[in-house]
All heavy atoms as a GROMACS GRO file, in nm:
protein
  625
    1PHE      N    1   2.174  -6.376   2.663
    1PHE     CA    2   2.138  -6.273   2.568
    1PHE      C    3   2.058  -6.336   2.454
    1PHE      O    4   2.083  -6.451   2.419
    1PHE     CB    5   2.262  -6.206   2.511
    1PHE     CG    6   2.334  -6.123   2.612
    1PHE    CD1    7   2.444  -6.173   2.679
    1PHE    CD2    8   2.293  -5.995   2.641
    1PHE    CE1    9   2.512  -6.097   2.773
    1PHE    CE2   10   2.359  -5.917   2.735
    1PHE     CZ   11   2.468  -5.970   2.801
    2PHE      N   12   1.966  -6.260   2.396
    2PHE     CA   13   1.901  -6.302   2.273
    2PHE      C   14   1.868  -6.177   2.194
    2PHE      O   15   1.871  -6.065   2.247
    2PHE     CB   16   1.776  -6.389   2.299
    2PHE     CG   17   1.658  -6.318   2.357
    2PHE    CD1   18   1.555  -6.274   2.275
    2PHE    CD2   19   1.648  -6.296   2.493
    2PHE    CE1   20   1.444  -6.209   2.328
    2PHE    CE2   21   1.537  -6.232   2.547
    2PHE     CZ   22   1.435  -6.187   2.464
    3ALA      N   23   1.844  -6.192   2.065
    3ALA     CA   24   1.822  -6.078   1.976
    3ALA      C   25   1.690  -6.094   1.903
    3ALA      O   26   1.649  -6.205   1.872
    3ALA     CB   27   1.936  -6.063   1.877
    4THR      N   28   1.626  -5.980   1.875
    4THR     CA   29   1.504  -5.978   1.793
    4THR      C   30   1.522  -5.878   1.682
    4THR      O   31   1.582  -5.771   1.702
    4THR     CB   32   1.382  -5.940   1.880
    4THR    OG1   33   1.403  -5.815   1.944
    4THR    CG2   34   1.352  -6.047   1.986
    5GLY      N   35   1.472  -5.912   1.563
    5GLY     CA   36   1.476  -5.823   1.448
    5GLY      C   37   1.334  -5.775   1.417
    5GLY      O   38   1.237  -5.851   1.438
    6HIS      N   39   1.323  -5.652   1.367
    6HIS     CA   40   1.190  -5.592   1.354
    6HIS      C   41   1.167  -5.535   1.212
    6HIS      O   42   1.260  -5.512   1.135
    6HIS     CB   43   1.174  -5.482   1.459
    6HIS     CG   44   1.191  -5.536   1.597
    6HIS    ND1   45   1.088  -5.589   1.668
    6HIS    CD2   46   1.302  -5.554   1.672
    6HIS    CE1   47   1.132  -5.633   1.784
    6HIS    NE2   48   1.262  -5.612   1.790
    7ASP      N   49   1.039  -5.514   1.181
    7ASP     CA   50   0.998  -5.463   1.049
    7ASP      C   51   1.053  -5.324   1.017
    7ASP      O   52   1.068  -5.290   0.901
    7ASP     CB   53   0.845  -5.458   1.038
    7ASP     CG   54   0.784  -5.596   1.028
    7ASP    OD1   55   0.856  -5.692   0.994
    7ASP    OD2   56   0.663  -5.608   1.054
    8ASP      N   57   1.083  -5.245   1.120
    8ASP     CA   58   1.136  -5.110   1.096
    8ASP      C   59   1.287  -5.108   1.074
    8ASP      O   60   1.347  -5.002   1.063
    8ASP     CB   61   1.097  -5.016   1.211
    8ASP     CG   62   1.164  -5.052   1.342
    8ASP    OD1   63   1.234  -5.155   1.351
    8ASP    OD2   64   1.146  -4.974   1.439
    9GLY      N   65   1.350  -5.226   1.069
    9GLY     CA   66   1.494  -5.235   1.049
    9GLY      C   67   1.576  -5.233   1.175
    9GLY      O   68   1.699  -5.237   1.172
   10SER      N   69   1.509  -5.228   1.288
   10SER     CA   70   1.584  -5.222   1.415
   10SER      C   71   1.609  -5.363   1.470
   10SER      O   72   1.541  -5.459   1.435
   10SER     CB   73   1.509  -5.140   1.519
   10SER     OG   74   1.389  -5.204   1.556
   11ILE      N   75   1.711  -5.370   1.555
   11ILE     CA   76   1.749  -5.492   1.623
   11ILE      C   77   1.756  -5.461   1.772
   11ILE      O   78   1.805  -5.354   1.810
   11ILE     CB   79   1.889  -5.541   1.576
   11ILE    CG1   80   1.887  -5.570   1.426
   11ILE    CG2   81   1.934  -5.663   1.657
   11ILE    CD1   82   2.025  -5.580   1.366
   12ARG      N   83   1.703  -5.551   1.853
   12ARG     CA   84   1.716  -5.537   1.997
   12ARG      C   85   1.790  -5.658   2.052
   12ARG      O   86   1.757  -5.771   2.018
   12ARG     CB   87   1.579  -5.526   2.062
   12ARG     CG   88   1.511  -5.396   2.027
   12ARG     CD   89   1.381  -5.377   2.107
   12ARG     NE   90   1.310  -5.261   2.052
   12ARG     CZ   91   1.201  -5.268   1.975
   12ARG    NH1   92   1.149  -5.384   1.946
   12ARG    NH2   93   1.146  -5.160   1.930
   13VAL      N   94   1.891  -5.630   2.134
   13VAL     CA   95   1.965  -5.737   2.202
   13VAL      C   96   1.925  -5.731   2.348
   13VAL      O   97   1.943  -5.630   2.414
   13VAL     CB   98   2.116  -5.721   2.184
   13VAL    CG1   99   2.191  -5.833   2.255
   13VAL    CG2  100   2.154  -5.719   2.034
   14TRP      N  101   1.868  -5.841   2.398
   14TRP     CA  102   1.810  -5.848   2.532
   14TRP      C  103   1.901  -5.923   2.627
   14TRP      O  104   1.964  -6.023   2.590
   14TRP     CB  105   1.676  -5.919   2.526
   14TRP     CG  106   1.576  -5.852   2.438
   14TRP    CD1  107   1.564  -5.862   2.303
   14TRP    CD2  108   1.472  -5.762   2.480
   14TRP    NE1  109   1.461  -5.786   2.257
   14TRP    CE2  110   1.401  -5.724   2.364
   14TRP    CE3  111   1.432  -5.715   2.604
   14TRP    CZ2  112   1.294  -5.636   2.369
   14TRP    CZ3  113   1.323  -5.628   2.609
   14TRP    CH2  114   1.256  -5.591   2.492
   15ASN      N  115   1.904  -5.879   2.751
   15ASN     CA  116   1.977  -5.945   2.858
   15ASN      C  117   1.874  -6.018   2.945
   15ASN      O  118   1.789  -5.954   3.007
   15ASN     CB  119   2.054  -5.843   2.940
   15ASN     CG  120   2.132  -5.902   3.052
   15ASN    OD1  121   2.095  -6.004   3.108
   15ASN    ND2  122   2.241  -5.837   3.089
   16PHE      N  123   1.881  -6.152   2.948
   16PHE     CA  124   1.785  -6.232   3.028
   16PHE      C  125   1.791  -6.192   3.176
   16PHE      O  126   1.688  -6.182   3.239
   16PHE     CB  127   1.819  -6.381   3.019
   16PHE     CG  128   1.769  -6.449   2.896
   16PHE    CD1  129   1.860  -6.504   2.806
   16PHE    CD2  130   1.635  -6.462   2.872
   16PHE    CE1  131   1.815  -6.569   2.693
   16PHE    CE2  132   1.590  -6.527   2.759
   16PHE     CZ  133   1.679  -6.580   2.670
   17ALA      N  134   1.911  -6.176   3.228
   17ALA     CA  135   1.927  -6.153   3.372
   17ALA      C  136   1.865  -6.022   3.420
   17ALA      O  137   1.796  -6.019   3.520
   17ALA     CB  138   2.075  -6.158   3.409
   18SER      N  139   1.887  -5.916   3.344
   18SER     CA  140   1.841  -5.785   3.388
   18SER      C  141   1.706  -5.744   3.325
   18SER      O  142   1.638  -5.656   3.378
   18SER     CB  143   1.944  -5.679   3.356
   18SER     OG  144   1.952  -5.659   3.215
   19GLY      N  145   1.673  -5.804   3.210
   19GLY     CA  146   1.554  -5.762   3.138
   19GLY      C  147   1.577  -5.637   3.054
   19GLY      O  148   1.486  -5.593   2.986
   20ASN      N  149   1.696  -5.583   3.057
   20ASN     CA  150   1.729  -5.464   2.977
   20ASN      C  151   1.759  -5.503   2.832
   20ASN      O  152   1.792  -5.619   2.805
   20ASN     CB  153   1.849  -5.390   3.037
   20ASN     CG  154   1.818  -5.333   3.173
   20ASN    OD1  155   1.704  -5.299   3.203
   20ASN    ND2  156   1.920  -5.326   3.257
   21HIS      N  157   1.752  -5.406   2.744
   21HIS     CA  158   1.789  -5.431   2.603
   21HIS      C  159   1.861  -5.308   2.547
   21HIS      O  160   1.849  -5.197   2.596
   21HIS     CB  161   1.667  -5.467   2.520
   21HIS     CG  162   1.575  -5.352   2.494
   21HIS    ND1  163   1.478  -5.312   2.582
   21HIS    CD2  164   1.565  -5.268   2.388
   21HIS    CE1  165   1.412  -5.209   2.534
   21HIS    NE2  166   1.464  -5.180   2.414
   22THR      N  167   1.936  -5.335   2.439
   22THR     CA  168   2.002  -5.232   2.362
   22THR      C  169   1.942  -5.234   2.223
   22THR      O  170   1.926  -5.342   2.165
   22THR     CB  171   2.154  -5.260   2.352
   22THR    OG1  172   2.207  -5.259   2.485
   22THR    CG2  173   2.225  -5.158   2.268
   23SER      N  174   1.906  -5.118   2.170
   23SER     CA  175   1.847  -5.111   2.037
   23SER      C  176   1.950  -5.056   1.938
   23SER      O  177   2.028  -4.970   1.971
   23SER     CB  178   1.726  -5.018   2.037
   23SER     OG  179   1.622  -5.072   2.114
   24MET      N  180   1.947  -5.111   1.818
   24MET     CA  181   2.035  -5.066   1.710
   24MET      C  182   1.950  -5.054   1.584
   24MET      O  183   1.866  -5.140   1.560
   24MET     CB  184   2.146  -5.167   1.688
   24MET     CG  185   2.229  -5.195   1.810
   24MET     SD  186   2.347  -5.327   1.787
   24MET     CE  187   2.245  -5.472   1.817
   25LYS      N  188   1.971  -4.951   1.507
   25LYS     CA  189   1.896  -4.936   1.381
   25LYS      C  190   1.996  -4.910   1.269
   25LYS      O  191   2.048  -4.800   1.255
   25LYS     CB  192   1.795  -4.822   1.389
   25LYS     CG  193   1.727  -4.801   1.258
   25LYS     CD  194   1.577  -4.790   1.272
   25LYS     CE  195   1.522  -4.754   1.143
   25LYS     NZ  196   1.431  -4.785   1.068
   26LYS      N  197   2.025  -5.014   1.194
   26LYS     CA  198   2.120  -5.004   1.083
   26LYS      C  199   2.058  -5.040   0.950
   26LYS      O  200   2.113  -5.014   0.847
   26LYS     CB  201   2.240  -5.095   1.108
   26LYS     CG  202   2.326  -5.049   1.222
   26LYS     CD  203   2.388  -4.917   1.189
   26LYS     CE  204   2.465  -4.859   1.305
   26LYS     NZ  205   2.520  -4.729   1.273
   27HIS      N  206   1.941  -5.103   0.953
   27HIS     CA  207   1.876  -5.145   0.830
   27HIS      C  208   1.760  -5.050   0.797
   27HIS      O  209   1.706  -4.983   0.885
   27HIS     CB  210   1.821  -5.287   0.845
   27HIS     CG  211   1.926  -5.391   0.863
   27HIS    ND1  212   2.010  -5.430   0.761
   27HIS    CD2  213   1.963  -5.464   0.971
   27HIS    CE1  214   2.093  -5.524   0.805
   27HIS    NE2  215   2.067  -5.544   0.933
   28THR      N  216   1.727  -5.043   0.668
   28THR     CA  217   1.618  -4.956   0.623
   28THR      C  218   1.492  -5.036   0.587
   28THR      O  219   1.395  -4.978   0.542
   28THR     CB  220   1.660  -4.872   0.501
   28THR    OG1  221   1.698  -4.960   0.396
   28THR    CG2  222   1.777  -4.780   0.537
   29ASN      N  223   1.498  -5.167   0.606
   29ASN     CA  224   1.383  -5.253   0.578
   29ASN      C  225   1.380  -5.365   0.683
   29ASN      O  226   1.468  -5.372   0.768
   29ASN     CB  227   1.394  -5.310   0.434
   29ASN     CG  228   1.261  -5.350   0.377
   29ASN    OD1  229   1.166  -5.386   0.448
   29ASN    ND2  230   1.250  -5.344   0.245
   30THR      N  231   1.286  -5.455   0.674
   30THR     CA  232   1.268  -5.562   0.769
   30THR      C  233   1.394  -5.645   0.790
   30THR      O  234   1.457  -5.686   0.692
   30THR     CB  235   1.154  -5.655   0.724
   30THR    OG1  236   1.034  -5.577   0.710
   30THR    CG2  237   1.129  -5.769   0.818
   31VAL      N  238   1.429  -5.672   0.915
   31VAL     CA  239   1.540  -5.761   0.947
   31VAL      C  240   1.491  -5.903   0.924
   31VAL      O  241   1.390  -5.946   0.982
   31VAL     CB  242   1.586  -5.741   1.094
   31VAL    CG1  243   1.694  -5.842   1.130
   31VAL    CG2  244   1.636  -5.599   1.114
   32SER      N  245   1.560  -5.977   0.838
   32SER     CA  246   1.514  -6.110   0.799
   32SER      C  247   1.585  -6.224   0.870
   32SER      O  248   1.532  -6.335   0.875
   32SER     CB  249   1.524  -6.128   0.647
   32SER     OG  250   1.656  -6.105   0.604
   33ALA      N  251   1.705  -6.201   0.924
   33ALA     CA  252   1.777  -6.308   0.994
   33ALA      C  253   1.880  -6.248   1.088
   33ALA      O  254   1.936  -6.142   1.063
   33ALA     CB  255   1.844  -6.400   0.894
   34LEU      N  256   1.902  -6.322   1.198
   34LEU     CA  257   2.003  -6.285   1.296
   34LEU      C  258   2.080  -6.410   1.336
   34LEU      O  259   2.022  -6.518   1.343
   34LEU     CB  260   1.937  -6.229   1.423
   34LEU     CG  261   1.859  -6.100   1.409
   34LEU    CD1  262   1.772  -6.077   1.533
   34LEU    CD2  263   1.954  -5.983   1.388
   35CYS      N  264   2.210  -6.393   1.367
   35CYS     CA  265   2.290  -6.508   1.408
   35CYS      C  266   2.401  -6.459   1.501
   35CYS      O  267   2.482  -6.376   1.463
   35CYS     CB  268   2.348  -6.577   1.285
   35CYS     SG  269   2.451  -6.719   1.328
   36PHE      N  270   2.405  -6.515   1.623
   36PHE     CA  271   2.517  -6.491   1.713
   36PHE      C  272   2.627  -6.589   1.676
   36PHE      O  273   2.600  -6.704   1.643
   36PHE     CB  274   2.478  -6.518   1.859
   36PHE     CG  275   2.399  -6.409   1.923
   36PHE    CD1  276   2.262  -6.423   1.943
   36PHE    CD2  277   2.460  -6.292   1.964
   36PHE    CE1  278   2.188  -6.324   2.005
   36PHE    CE2  279   2.387  -6.192   2.026
   36PHE     CZ  280   2.250  -6.208   2.047
   37PHE      N  281   2.753  -6.546   1.687
   37PHE     CA  282   2.863  -6.638   1.668
   37PHE      C  283   2.987  -6.588   1.740
   37PHE      O  284   2.997  -6.469   1.774
   37PHE     CB  285   2.893  -6.662   1.518
   37PHE     CG  286   2.943  -6.541   1.444
   37PHE    CD1  287   3.079  -6.522   1.422
   37PHE    CD2  288   2.852  -6.446   1.396
   37PHE    CE1  289   3.124  -6.411   1.354
   37PHE    CE2  290   2.898  -6.335   1.326
   37PHE     CZ  291   3.034  -6.316   1.306
   38LYS      N  292   3.076  -6.681   1.768
   38LYS     CA  293   3.203  -6.647   1.835
   38LYS      C  294   3.314  -6.696   1.742
   38LYS      O  295   3.328  -6.816   1.720
   38LYS     CB  296   3.211  -6.718   1.969
   38LYS     CG  297   3.332  -6.681   2.050
   38LYS     CD  298   3.323  -6.745   2.189
   38LYS     CE  299   3.442  -6.705   2.272
   38LYS     NZ  300   3.553  -6.795   2.258
   39PRO      N  301   3.391  -6.602   1.684
   39PRO     CA  302   3.500  -6.645   1.596
   39PRO      C  303   3.598  -6.736   1.671
   39PRO      O  304   3.620  -6.719   1.790
   39PRO     CB  305   3.568  -6.513   1.557
   39PRO     CG  306   3.463  -6.408   1.577
   39PRO     CD  307   3.382  -6.457   1.694
   40PRO      N  308   3.656  -6.834   1.600
   40PRO     CA  309   3.752  -6.926   1.664
   40PRO      C  310   3.865  -6.848   1.729
   40PRO      O  311   3.915  -6.749   1.675
   40PRO     CB  312   3.803  -7.012   1.548
   40PRO     CG  313   3.699  -6.999   1.441
   40PRO     CD  314   3.636  -6.864   1.460
   41LYS      N  315   3.906  -6.894   1.847
   41LYS     CA  316   4.019  -6.836   1.920
   41LYS      C  317   4.000  -6.690   1.957
   41LYS      O  318   4.094  -6.614   1.970
   41LYS     CB  319   4.149  -6.854   1.845
   41LYS     CG  320   4.185  -6.999   1.820
   41LYS     CD  321   4.316  -7.014   1.746
   41LYS     CE  322   4.344  -7.160   1.720
   41LYS     NZ  323   4.469  -7.181   1.651
   42SER      N  324   3.875  -6.648   1.967
   42SER     CA  325   3.843  -6.509   1.997
   42SER      C  326   3.767  -6.502   2.129
   42SER      O  327   3.696  -6.595   2.166
   42SER     CB  328   3.759  -6.447   1.886
   42SER     OG  329   3.714  -6.319   1.924
   43LEU      N  330   3.782  -6.391   2.198
   43LEU     CA  331   3.705  -6.366   2.320
   43LEU      C  332   3.584  -6.278   2.292
   43LEU      O  333   3.513  -6.237   2.382
   43LEU     CB  334   3.794  -6.302   2.426
   43LEU     CG  335   3.912  -6.384   2.471
   43LEU    CD1  336   3.998  -6.307   2.569
   43LEU    CD2  337   3.867  -6.516   2.534
   44ARG      N  338   3.563  -6.244   2.166
   44ARG     CA  339   3.454  -6.156   2.124
   44ARG      C  340   3.330  -6.236   2.085
   44ARG      O  341   3.340  -6.349   2.040
   44ARG     CB  342   3.498  -6.069   2.005
   44ARG     CG  343   3.633  -6.003   2.015
   44ARG     CD  344   3.649  -5.914   2.132
   44ARG     NE  345   3.579  -5.789   2.116
   44ARG     CZ  346   3.568  -5.700   2.212
   44ARG    NH1  347   3.622  -5.719   2.327
   44ARG    NH2  348   3.502  -5.589   2.193
   45TYR      N  349   3.215  -6.174   2.099
   45TYR     CA  350   3.090  -6.232   2.050
   45TYR      C  351   3.034  -6.137   1.944
   45TYR      O  352   3.033  -6.016   1.963
   45TYR     CB  353   2.988  -6.247   2.164
   45TYR     CG  354   3.028  -6.357   2.258
   45TYR    CD1  355   3.105  -6.328   2.371
   45TYR    CD2  356   2.989  -6.487   2.236
   45TYR    CE1  357   3.143  -6.428   2.458
   45TYR    CE2  358   3.027  -6.588   2.324
   45TYR     CZ  359   3.105  -6.559   2.434
   45TYR     OH  360   3.143  -6.658   2.520
   46MET      N  361   2.991  -6.194   1.833
   46MET     CA  362   2.944  -6.115   1.721
   46MET      C  363   2.797  -6.147   1.694
   46MET      O  364   2.749  -6.255   1.725
   46MET     CB  365   3.027  -6.146   1.597
   46MET     CG  366   3.176  -6.129   1.612
   46MET     SD  367   3.226  -5.961   1.648
   46MET     CE  368   3.197  -5.884   1.490
   47LEU      N  369   2.729  -6.050   1.634
   47LEU     CA  370   2.592  -6.068   1.587
   47LEU      C  371   2.588  -6.027   1.440
   47LEU      O  372   2.630  -5.916   1.405
   47LEU     CB  373   2.495  -5.982   1.668
   47LEU     CG  374   2.350  -5.980   1.620
   47LEU    CD1  375   2.285  -6.121   1.635
   47LEU    CD2  376   2.268  -5.877   1.697
   48ALA      N  377   2.543  -6.118   1.355
   48ALA     CA  378   2.524  -6.087   1.213
   48ALA      C  379   2.375  -6.067   1.188
   48ALA      O  380   2.292  -6.140   1.243
   48ALA     CB  381   2.578  -6.201   1.126
   49SER      N  382   2.343  -5.967   1.108
   49SER     CA  383   2.203  -5.942   1.072
   49SER      C  384   2.194  -5.920   0.922
   49SER      O  385   2.287  -5.866   0.862
   49SER     CB  386   2.146  -5.823   1.148
   49SER     OG  387   2.210  -5.705   1.109
   50CYS      N  388   2.085  -5.960   0.863
   50CYS     CA  389   2.058  -5.928   0.722
   50CYS      C  390   1.916  -5.882   0.712
   50CYS      O  391   1.832  -5.906   0.799
   50CYS     CB  392   2.092  -6.041   0.628
   50CYS     SG  393   2.002  -6.191   0.654
   51SER      N  394   1.888  -5.816   0.600
   51SER     CA  395   1.761  -5.747   0.586
   51SER      C  396   1.714  -5.751   0.441
   51SER      O  397   1.793  -5.778   0.350
   51SER     CB  398   1.778  -5.602   0.631
   51SER     OG  399   1.669  -5.522   0.594
   52PHE      N  400   1.585  -5.722   0.423
   52PHE     CA  401   1.531  -5.712   0.289
   52PHE      C  402   1.584  -5.589   0.217
   52PHE      O  403   1.559  -5.574   0.097
   52PHE     CB  404   1.377  -5.708   0.292
   52PHE     CG  405   1.317  -5.841   0.333
   52PHE    CD1  406   1.224  -5.848   0.435
   52PHE    CD2  407   1.351  -5.959   0.269
   52PHE    CE1  408   1.166  -5.967   0.473
   52PHE    CE2  409   1.296  -6.080   0.307
   52PHE     CZ  410   1.202  -6.084   0.409
   53ASP      N  411   1.661  -5.504   0.283
   53ASP     CA  412   1.726  -5.392   0.215
   53ASP      C  413   1.856  -5.435   0.148
   53ASP      O  414   1.930  -5.353   0.096
   53ASP     CB  415   1.752  -5.275   0.311
   53ASP     CG  416   1.848  -5.307   0.424
   53ASP    OD1  417   1.909  -5.417   0.423
   53ASP    OD2  418   1.863  -5.222   0.514
   54LYS      N  419   1.885  -5.567   0.152
   54LYS     CA  420   2.002  -5.627   0.088
   54LYS      C  421   2.132  -5.585   0.154
   54LYS      O  422   2.235  -5.572   0.088
   54LYS     CB  423   2.006  -5.597  -0.062
   54LYS     CG  424   1.888  -5.653  -0.139
   54LYS     CD  425   1.902  -5.628  -0.287
   54LYS     CE  426   1.782  -5.686  -0.358
   54LYS     NZ  427   1.790  -5.664  -0.502
   55THR      N  428   2.130  -5.565   0.286
   55THR     CA  429   2.254  -5.538   0.358
   55THR      C  430   2.279  -5.644   0.463
   55THR      O  431   2.188  -5.708   0.514
   55THR     CB  432   2.252  -5.399   0.429
   55THR    OG1  433   2.144  -5.397   0.522
   55THR    CG2  434   2.240  -5.287   0.329
   56LEU      N  435   2.407  -5.662   0.493
   56LEU     CA  436   2.455  -5.749   0.599
   56LEU      C  437   2.527  -5.661   0.698
   56LEU      O  438   2.610  -5.579   0.659
   56LEU     CB  439   2.550  -5.855   0.544
   56LEU     CG  440   2.628  -5.938   0.643
   56LEU    CD1  441   2.534  -6.034   0.715
   56LEU    CD2  442   2.739  -6.013   0.576
   57CYS      N  443   2.495  -5.674   0.826
   57CYS     CA  444   2.563  -5.596   0.930
   57CYS      C  445   2.624  -5.690   1.030
   57CYS      O  446   2.566  -5.794   1.064
   57CYS     CB  447   2.465  -5.504   1.000
   57CYS     SG  448   2.396  -5.376   0.898
   58LEU      N  449   2.743  -5.656   1.078
   58LEU     CA  450   2.810  -5.730   1.184
   58LEU      C  451   2.831  -5.638   1.302
   58LEU      O  452   2.875  -5.524   1.286
   58LEU     CB  453   2.946  -5.782   1.136
   58LEU     CG  454   2.945  -5.881   1.021
   58LEU    CD1  455   3.086  -5.914   0.979
   58LEU    CD2  456   2.872  -6.008   1.063
   59PHE      N  457   2.800  -5.685   1.421
   59PHE     CA  458   2.814  -5.608   1.543
   59PHE      C  459   2.897  -5.686   1.644
   59PHE      O  460   2.876  -5.806   1.661
   59PHE     CB  461   2.677  -5.580   1.608
   59PHE     CG  462   2.579  -5.512   1.520
   59PHE    CD1  463   2.488  -5.585   1.444
   59PHE    CD2  464   2.577  -5.374   1.511
   59PHE    CE1  465   2.396  -5.522   1.363
   59PHE    CE2  466   2.485  -5.309   1.431
   59PHE     CZ  467   2.395  -5.384   1.356
   60ASP      N  468   2.987  -5.620   1.711
   60ASP     CA  469   3.056  -5.678   1.824
   60ASP      C  470   2.964  -5.658   1.943
   60ASP      O  471   2.942  -5.547   1.988
   60ASP     CB  472   3.189  -5.609   1.846
   60ASP     CG  473   3.268  -5.667   1.963
   60ASP    OD1  474   3.209  -5.738   2.045
   60ASP    OD2  475   3.389  -5.639   1.971
   61VAL      N  476   2.909  -5.766   1.996
   61VAL     CA  477   2.814  -5.758   2.106
   61VAL      C  478   2.871  -5.822   2.232
   61VAL      O  479   2.795  -5.875   2.315
   61VAL     CB  480   2.677  -5.818   2.068
   61VAL    CG1  481   2.608  -5.734   1.962
   61VAL    CG2  482   2.689  -5.960   2.022
   62THR      N  483   3.002  -5.817   2.247
   62THR     CA  484   3.065  -5.871   2.367
   62THR      C  485   3.014  -5.794   2.488
   62THR      O  486   3.022  -5.670   2.490
   62THR     CB  487   3.218  -5.860   2.355
   62THR    OG1  488   3.259  -5.925   2.236
   62THR    CG2  489   3.287  -5.922   2.476
   63PRO      N  490   2.961  -5.863   2.588
   63PRO     CA  491   2.909  -5.794   2.705
   63PRO      C  492   3.019  -5.713   2.777
   63PRO      O  493   3.131  -5.759   2.790
   63PRO     CB  494   2.856  -5.905   2.796
   63PRO     CG  495   2.834  -6.020   2.706
   63PRO     CD  496   2.936  -6.007   2.597
   64LYS      N  497   2.984  -5.595   2.819
   64LYS     CA  498   3.074  -5.512   2.898
   64LYS      C  499   3.041  -5.534   3.044
   64LYS      O  500   2.928  -5.515   3.087
   64LYS     CB  501   3.055  -5.365   2.863
   64LYS     CG  502   3.059  -5.336   2.713
   64LYS     CD  503   3.194  -5.370   2.652
   64LYS     CE  504   3.201  -5.324   2.509
   64LYS     NZ  505   3.187  -5.428   2.410
   65ARG      N  506   3.139  -5.578   3.121
   65ARG     CA  507   3.121  -5.607   3.264
   65ARG      C  508   3.008  -5.709   3.288
   65ARG      O  509   2.946  -5.706   3.392
   65ARG     CB  510   3.095  -5.479   3.343
   65ARG     CG  511   3.212  -5.384   3.339
   65ARG     CD  512   3.192  -5.271   3.438
   65ARG     NE  513   3.295  -5.171   3.417
   65ARG     CZ  514   3.276  -5.054   3.357
   65ARG    NH1  515   3.156  -5.021   3.315
   65ARG    NH2  516   3.376  -4.971   3.342
   66GLY      N  517   2.982  -5.791   3.188
   66GLY     CA  518   2.887  -5.901   3.205
   66GLY      C  519   2.739  -5.862   3.207
   66GLY      O  520   2.654  -5.948   3.222
   67THR      N  521   2.707  -5.734   3.192
   67THR     CA  522   2.566  -5.697   3.208
   67THR      C  523   2.508  -5.622   3.090
   67THR      O  524   2.390  -5.628   3.063
   67THR     CB  525   2.547  -5.608   3.333
   67THR    OG1  526   2.630  -5.493   3.320
   67THR    CG2  527   2.581  -5.685   3.459
   68SER      N  528   2.589  -5.546   3.017
   68SER     CA  529   2.532  -5.466   2.909
   68SER      C  530   2.606  -5.493   2.778
   68SER      O  531   2.715  -5.544   2.777
   68SER     CB  532   2.540  -5.317   2.944
   68SER     OG  533   2.676  -5.277   2.949
   69ILE      N  534   2.540  -5.456   2.670
   69ILE     CA  535   2.599  -5.472   2.538
   69ILE      C  536   2.609  -5.334   2.474
   69ILE      O  537   2.512  -5.258   2.474
   69ILE     CB  538   2.512  -5.565   2.449
   69ILE    CG1  539   2.529  -5.708   2.498
   69ILE    CG2  540   2.552  -5.553   2.303
   69ILE    CD1  541   2.456  -5.809   2.418
   70ASP      N  542   2.725  -5.304   2.426
   70ASP     CA  543   2.748  -5.179   2.355
   70ASP      C  544   2.816  -5.216   2.224
   70ASP      O  545   2.934  -5.251   2.225
   70ASP     CB  546   2.838  -5.086   2.438
   70ASP     CG  547   2.867  -4.956   2.368
   70ASP    OD1  548   2.788  -4.918   2.278
   70ASP    OD2  549   2.968  -4.893   2.402
   71PRO      N  550   2.742  -5.216   2.111
   71PRO     CA  551   2.804  -5.260   1.986
   71PRO      C  552   2.918  -5.170   1.944
   71PRO      O  553   2.901  -5.066   1.884
   71PRO     CB  554   2.688  -5.256   1.885
   71PRO     CG  555   2.579  -5.184   1.951
   71PRO     CD  556   2.606  -5.174   2.097
   72ALA      N  557   3.039  -5.210   1.980
   72ALA     CA  558   3.158  -5.127   1.956
   72ALA      C  559   3.201  -5.130   1.810
   72ALA      O  560   3.247  -5.030   1.759
   72ALA     CB  561   3.271  -5.174   2.045
   73PHE      N  562   3.185  -5.244   1.748
   73PHE     CA  563   3.228  -5.258   1.608
   73PHE      C  564   3.104  -5.281   1.524
   73PHE      O  565   3.019  -5.362   1.558
   73PHE     CB  566   3.323  -5.378   1.594
   73PHE     CG  567   3.342  -5.422   1.451
   73PHE    CD1  568   3.430  -5.355   1.369
   73PHE    CD2  569   3.271  -5.528   1.399
   73PHE    CE1  570   3.450  -5.396   1.237
   73PHE    CE2  571   3.288  -5.568   1.268
   73PHE     CZ  572   3.377  -5.503   1.188
   74GLU      N  573   3.092  -5.208   1.414
   74GLU     CA  574   2.979  -5.227   1.324
   74GLU      C  575   3.031  -5.227   1.180
   74GLU      O  576   3.118  -5.150   1.146
   74GLU     CB  577   2.877  -5.116   1.341
   74GLU     CG  578   2.816  -5.109   1.478
   74GLU     CD  579   2.721  -4.992   1.494
   74GLU    OE1  580   2.684  -4.930   1.394
   74GLU    OE2  581   2.687  -4.963   1.610
   75PHE      N  582   2.977  -5.316   1.102
   75PHE     CA  583   3.010  -5.322   0.960
   75PHE      C  584   2.878  -5.338   0.884
   75PHE      O  585   2.790  -5.412   0.926
   75PHE     CB  586   3.100  -5.440   0.928
   75PHE     CG  587   3.109  -5.469   0.781
   75PHE    CD1  588   3.194  -5.397   0.700
   75PHE    CD2  589   3.029  -5.567   0.725
   75PHE    CE1  590   3.200  -5.424   0.564
   75PHE    CE2  591   3.034  -5.592   0.588
   75PHE     CZ  592   3.121  -5.520   0.509
   76SER      N  593   2.865  -5.268   0.775
   76SER     CA  594   2.746  -5.283   0.692
   76SER      C  595   2.789  -5.288   0.546
   76SER      O  596   2.873  -5.208   0.503
   76SER     CB  597   2.650  -5.166   0.714
   76SER     OG  598   2.534  -5.184   0.639
   77GLY      N  599   2.736  -5.380   0.470
   77GLY     CA  600   2.770  -5.391   0.330
   77GLY      C  601   2.653  -5.444   0.248
   77GLY      O  602   2.568  -5.514   0.299
   78LYS      N  603   2.650  -5.408   0.122
   78LYS     CA  604   2.544  -5.450   0.030
   78LYS      C  605   2.564  -5.595  -0.013
   78LYS      O  606   2.676  -5.638  -0.034
   78LYS     CB  607   2.539  -5.361  -0.094
   78LYS     CG  608   2.473  -5.229  -0.071
   78LYS     CD  609   2.324  -5.247  -0.070
   78LYS     CE  610   2.254  -5.113  -0.071
   78LYS     NZ  611   2.113  -5.123  -0.048
   79ILE      N  612   2.453  -5.665  -0.023
   79ILE     CA  613   2.454  -5.801  -0.074
   79ILE      C  614   2.387  -5.799  -0.211
   79ILE      O  615   2.278  -5.745  -0.227
   79ILE     CB  616   2.372  -5.894   0.018
   79ILE    CG1  617   2.428  -5.890   0.160
   79ILE    CG2  618   2.369  -6.038  -0.034
   79ILE    CD1  619   2.340  -5.958   0.262
   80SER      N  620   2.452  -5.855  -0.313
   80SER     CA  621   2.391  -5.852  -0.446
   80SER      C  622   2.293  -5.964  -0.464
   80SER      O  623   2.288  -6.059  -0.401
   80SER     CB  624   2.491  -5.859  -0.557
   80SER     OG  625   2.620  -5.886  -0.521
   0.00000   0.00000   0.00000
């Protein structure tokens, strides 16, 4: 999997194997950074995004059945 951030505030998470992607739009301005991470002792995979709209979003991007991503958990908060 890999992720791309876009000027319209959208994020796409791509699956290398299938070529499919999932789109998410949580930001109102350009996405400036993305980071995948796996919390210690967790089976979940997370994606953090931040934007010029001064928000940070967290998504649970754990693959479902190994092929698709459905962001089940989302958090968004303002960054001062």
